[in-house]
C-alpha positions, 0 to 999 in steps of 0.5 A: 947813580944815587949819591952815597948816604949816611945811616941817618938819611934813611931813619927813623923807621917803625918796624911794624909798618903793617899797611906797607908790608908785602902780603904775598911775602907774609903769606909765604912766611906763614905757610913755611913756618910749620914746616921749619924748625922749631915750629915743626918740632913743636907741632909734632910734639903737640900732636903726640900729646893730643893723641895720648889723651886717647887710650887707643892712640896712646902708643902712637902719641908717645911715639910722635913725642919721642920722634919730636925729641929726637928730631929736635936733638938731631937738628940742633947738633952741628953734625946734622946742621953742617951735613944739611948745609953741605948738601946745598953748597956748590963747589967753591970757585976761585975769584979771578980778576977777569972772571966777570963784569960786575958783582951782585950782592944779595940781601939776607935780612935787616936789623930793624929799629936798631937803637945803636944805629938809630934805625934800620941797618943790615942784619948779620947774614947781609953784613957777612955777604957785604964783607965778602963782596967788598973784598972781591970788589977791592981785589977785582975793581969790578962795579957792585950791584946790591939787591933787596927790597922791603917786604916788611915795610921798612927801608929797602935792604939794598939802600942799607947795604949801599950805606954800609959798603960805602961808609964802612967798607969804602966800596962804591955801589953803582946799582941799587935794586930795591924793588925785589921781595924774594930771590926770584925777583932779585934776579929779575930786577937786577938783570934788567939793570945790568943788561941796560949796560951790556953786562951779562957775566957776574959774580953772585955773592951770597952764602954758599947754601943759598946759591943752589937756589939763587944761581938758577934764578939769575941764569933764568934771567939771562945772566952768566953766573960765577958763584962767590959763596961764603960759608965754606970750611975745611972738612975734618973728622967730627969731634964730640962737640959736633953732637952736642945740641946748640941754638946756632946749629938749630938755626943752621938747620933752619936755613938748610930746610928753608932753602930746600923748601925754596928749591922745591917751591921754585921747581914746582912753579917752573912746571906750572 
């Protein structure tokens, strides 16, 4: 096991390290972008505007522009965003001390070229996962594996995750998997490390809306998975603010649609 590191051991880093960027990952991001908000809404509105230039298609053009406005409003409301995310979440499972042999925490993005941390550090989603993973580790005493590579050409996310867990949360990390560039590779490479030590049953820590895609991949890799999702909340009746658009709700809708596309894509690949 590598020794605990400080933030400065992995720095500095230049964000736009194009030669080192994973081309397959970049192509995937570019292909997905037109299908996700806000670009899908902008493209719909642009198509509508283009059609209004033709007298014969002005009605269709206006209809598309109206549809873009309604779609943007809907995806920007907490009510719609929460509904989309809830469709992806598995049932919440309790954490038991004897439930698994190890804890696997998935990366969720990095914060590149941070001035306050003198270089790369973990992003918001990753930090939320680390916080919950650290709590499970303290409660159960299980060893921890962090997984996440560097598709953007920077410091591998798993290395940044280890630094946060060990220096800020005081939780040791036994395994660091830093080759993966997506969820499927997270599962494949993490399983290889764990199986070498006879570990077959894990707690998988990620946002609950991501587990619908992540759990089947880890099971395909030969591991028995117990969900350790975060992002659950007690259900309640909607209020008026649930229908007021917000940037946060639009981001949540983006996450939900991104995961839905990922699920579809993985199922297609499984059939090929």
